[in-house]
C-alpha positions in Angstrom: -80.2 108.9 -4.7 -76.6 109.3 -3.1 -77.4 106.6 -0.5 -77.2 103.9 -3.1 -73.9 104.9 -4.5 -71.2 102.4 -4.0 -67.7 103.7 -3.2 -65.4 102.6 -6.1 -61.7 102.8 -5.0 -58.5 101.3 -6.7 -57.8 97.5 -7.6 -54.0 97.9 -6.9 -53.9 95.9 -3.7 -56.0 93.1 -5.3 -53.6 92.7 -8.1 -50.7 92.7 -5.7 -52.0 90.2 -3.6 -52.7 88.1 -6.6 -49.2 88.6 -8.0 -47.4 87.7 -4.7 -49.4 84.6 -4.7 -48.6 83.4 -8.1 -44.9 84.2 -7.7 -44.7 82.3 -4.6 -46.4 79.4 -6.2 -44.1 79.6 -9.2 -40.9 79.6 -6.8 -42.3 76.4 -4.9 -42.5 74.6 -8.4 -39.2 76.0 -9.5 -37.6 74.6 -6.4 -39.3 71.1 -6.6 -38.2 70.8 -10.1 -34.4 71.9 -9.1 -34.6 69.3 -6.4 -35.9 66.5 -8.6 -33.2 67.0 -11.2 -30.4 67.1 -8.5 -31.8 63.8 -6.9 -31.9 62.0 -10.3 -28.2 63.0 -10.9 -27.2 61.8 -7.6 -29.1 58.4 -7.9 -27.7 57.7 -11.4 -24.4 56.4 -10.3 -25.8 54.1 -7.6 -28.1 52.7 -10.3 -25.0 52.2 -12.3 -23.2 50.5 -9.7 -26.1 48.2 -9.1 -26.3 46.9 -12.4 -24.1 43.8 -13.6 -22.2 44.9 -16.4 -20.1 42.0 -18.2 -17.9 42.6 -21.1 -17.6 39.4 -23.2 -14.9 39.4 -25.7 -15.1 37.1 -28.8 -12.0 36.1 -30.1 -11.6 33.9 -33.2 -9.7 30.6 -33.0 -6.3 30.6 -34.4 -6.3 28.6 -37.7 -4.3 25.2 -37.4 -2.0 24.7 -40.4 -3.2 21.5 -42.4 0.3 20.2 -42.3 0.3 20.2 -38.4 -2.8 18.5 -38.3 -2.0 15.8 -41.1 1.0 15.0 -38.9 -1.0 14.7 -35.5 -3.6 12.5 -37.3 -1.1 10.1 -38.8 1.8 9.5 -36.3 3.9 6.6 -37.5 4.3 3.7 -35.1 7.4 3.6 -33.2 9.5 0.5 -34.2 12.8 -0.1 -32.8 14.7 -1.9 -35.4 18.3 -2.8 -35.0 20.4 -1.4 -38.1 22.4 -4.6 -38.5 19.6 -7.4 -38.0 16.7 -8.3 -40.2 13.1 -8.1 -38.9 10.5 -10.5 -39.8 6.9 -11.1 -38.5 7.5 -14.7 -38.9 10.6 -16.9 -39.7 10.3 -18.5 -43.1 13.4 -20.4 -44.5 14.5 -19.7 -48.0 13.8 -22.1 -50.9 17.6 -23.1 -50.9 17.3 -24.4 -47.5 16.2 -28.0 -47.9 17.3 -28.7 -44.2 14.6 -26.6 -42.8 11.0 -28.3 -43.3 7.9 -25.9 -42.7 5.3 -27.1 -40.5 2.4 -26.4 -42.9 2.4 -26.2 -46.8 -0.1 -23.3 -48.1 -1.4 -23.1 -51.6 -0.8 -19.3 -51.5 2.6 -17.7 -51.2 3.5 -15.9 -48.2 3.9 -12.2 -48.2 6.6 -12.4 -45.6 10.2 -12.4 -47.1 12.2 -15.4 -46.1 15.3 -15.2 -43.9 18.5 -14.4 -45.8 21.6 -16.2 -45.4 24.5 -15.1 -43.4 22.3 -12.4 -41.8 21.2 -12.1 -38.3 17.4 -12.2 -38.2 14.8 -11.3 -35.2 11.2 -11.7 -34.8 9.3 -8.1 -34.7 6.1 -6.2 -35.8 7.2 -5.5 -39.0 9.4 -6.9 -42.2 12.5 -5.0 -42.9 16.2 -5.9 -44.0 19.3 -4.4 -42.1 20.9 -1.4 -43.3 24.2 -2.9 -42.6 24.0 -6.6 -42.3 26.2 -8.4 -39.9 28.1 -11.7 -41.5 28.7 -13.9 -38.8 30.9 -16.1 -41.0 30.7 -19.4 -42.9 27.5 -21.3 -42.6 24.0 -20.7 -43.2 22.0 -17.7 -41.7 21.8 -17.4 -38.2 18.3 -16.8 -36.5 18.0 -14.8 -33.5 14.5 -15.3 -31.9 13.7 -12.8 -29.1 11.9 -14.5 -26.3 10.2 -12.5 -23.6 11.6 -12.5 -20.2 9.6 -14.3 -17.7 10.2 -13.5 -13.8 9.6 -16.5 -11.8 8.7 -15.5 -8.4 8.9 -18.5 -5.7 6.2 -18.5 -3.6 6.8 -19.2 -0.1 5.8 -22.6 1.1 2.3 -23.0 2.8 2.3 -23.0 6.6 2.0 -26.5 8.1 -1.5 -27.1 8.9 -2.6 -26.6 12.7 -3.2 -29.9 14.6 -6.8 -30.3 15.4 -7.8 -29.2 19.0 -7.9 -32.0 21.4 -10.8 -32.9 23.7 -10.4 -32.2 27.1 -8.8 -35.0 29.1 -9.8 -36.5 32.4 -7.4 -35.6 35.3 -9.1 -37.3 38.4 -8.7 -35.3 41.5 -6.8 -32.0 40.7 -6.0 -30.8 44.4 -2.4 -31.9 43.9 -2.0 -29.9 40.7 -3.0 -26.6 41.9 -0.4 -23.9 41.6 -2.6 -21.8 43.8 -5.6 -23.7 45.8 -8.1 -21.1 47.2 -9.5 -22.3 50.5 -13.1 -21.4 50.7 -14.6 -19.6 53.7 -16.9 -21.3 56.2 -20.2 -19.7 55.3 -22.1 -18.2 58.5 -25.2 -19.9 57.6 -23.7 -23.3 57.7 -21.9 -22.6 61.1 -25.1 -21.7 62.5 -26.7 -25.1 61.1 -23.4 -27.2 61.9 -23.1 -28.3 58.3 -19.8 -29.9 57.7 -18.4 -32.6 55.3 -16.7 -33.0 51.8 -18.0 -31.0 49.0 -17.0 -32.2 45.4 -16.7 -29.5 42.6 -16.5 -30.6 39.0 -13.9 -28.1 37.3 -12.8 -27.6 33.7 -9.2 -26.1 33.3 -8.1 -24.3 30.0 -4.8 -24.7 28.3 -3.2 -22.0 30.5 -4.3 -23.6 33.7 -7.1 -21.4 34.5 -10.4 -22.8 35.7 -13.0 -21.7 33.2 -16.1 -23.6 34.9 -16.9 -25.0 38.4 -20.0 -26.8 39.2 -20.5 -28.7 42.8 -21.7 -32.3 42.2 -21.9 -33.2 45.9 -21.7 -32.1 49.6 -24.1 -30.1 51.9 -26.2 -27.7 50.0 -25.0 -24.8 52.2 -21.2 -25.4 51.4 -21.4 -26.0 47.7 -21.7 -22.3 46.8 -18.5 -21.3 48.8 -16.5 -24.4 47.4 -17.6 -23.5 43.6 -16.5 -19.9 44.3 -13.2 -21.0 45.7 -12.5 -23.3 42.9 -13.0 -20.7 40.2 -10.4 -18.7 41.7 -7.5 -21.4 41.8 -4.9 -21.6 39.4 -3.2 -25.1 37.8 -0.3 -26.3 36.0 -0.9 -26.3 32.2 -1.2 -29.9 31.1 0.3 -30.9 27.7 -0.4 -33.7 25.5 2.4 -34.7 22.7 3.9 -31.3 23.7 0.5 -29.6 23.0 -1.4 -27.8 25.7 -4.9 -29.5 26.4 -7.9 -28.6 28.6 -8.3 -31.0 31.6 -11.5 -32.0 33.2 -11.4 -33.0 36.8 -12.7 -32.4 40.2 -11.6 -30.6 43.4 -12.6 -32.0 46.9 -13.0 -29.6 49.8 -13.6 -30.8 53.5 -15.5 -28.5 55.9 -15.0 -29.2 59.5 -18.0 -28.1 61.6 -17.1 -24.9 64.0 
């Protein structure tokens, strides 16, 4: 019977072990909660800095007095009126002036007052009487009509028309009119072929004496290219017709001697 007995000891160690586990778990949770609170406090200013906060101030408009508005809306037109001169929109003679006959006679009376006698009057944009009218002396009223000044600018006379360009004139043989007549070289191929004789080159000279075109028209074929090149490099005296430079059309003759 005593073999089946189970030894019963104290449970104090088990209770201590469980109590230590619970205390450690509670401590870990407490540390995590405190760390979360501290992190939240630290992150709050940064979050506030990232937000774009705008302060809008609403200010009521300042009321404008009604008198100032009326003055701005109804600004009188500035009219320069001489104090000692009457102003009329249109010059109308008085009925006691039989010497002044109106151009047109209307059925309706004009609302423009007539010109007063012995008072200077000018044309303006309104009808008003002078504060201190000037009495020019004996006689009827004088009328001073203001006329705008017109600046007349004298235009310069147009330039004289340019004379039409003249057609090139014929100059014949131009060897004697050359300022610098280039001598053509004797080509080697022409020397080997014993080519010789005259070569005529048709040239066109501009107003300044320069050759602008040169074309051989006769002579040995082996000598024509050298003659044309020499003609293009030559210089001639400018030719004038009635005082105006003109182009000249002529020929240059080159003599090649067999070598």
